C-alpha angles and dihedrals in degrees: 000000000000105000106196128203120204132172145105126314112284097020093121102258095141096043095044091042094055092049093044091051091051090048095053095036096244134126117263121229119191103189093202090054091048089052090051091049092052104033108017132251115347092229089057092050089053091048096044102038108009134241095290092059090046091053090054090053091044092051092054093049093045094049089052094046094050089061091059127094092241149102103267127200114199124205114255094257099043091099090064088081113086092209090054091051089050090050090053093057109112095013126113099261123178123193113212116198136180135192120251094245090057097043097052095078091044092056101040114116092010130137099231106145097208090057097047090098115039105014118203093355089057090047090054092050093048092047092051093046091052098039095093090052093049089049091048094058103033127090093187131032124199129183106218095190099107103008130103119242088240092057092046091050091048092051093049092046092051092046094047090050107141092007095071 
């Protein structure tokens, strides 16, 4: 512990994380949700204070969550922080990914500030920019496009084995 999920927006980190936590009998920490609980909606933080201020808040919440015996879902951009990437070294980190055609319906009507301008094309650019960072920190990669949450959870549980 912890088991950490990273990946682009809409890849299923929150949904898979909650089920994985229940499966392994651990608490679930969604760092984006924790930020919302403490500081308000992420879109409002971006509007009010800008992305740089949001990343400072995110770093603090992520550092705290990574010290917990939990399944932890990180926001899509958390890996942009070098200290976060260093903290992830040696942990059981899983990169979830999803194809653009599958993520579009998941993201429609959402309030994700980085997608406000540019939609799915912007999502593709962000995903590709961050892919090397996800790959750097992850020990396992899973495409969630056509897989059930139950199968994904089973694969992560098997992979984590003695690590969890």
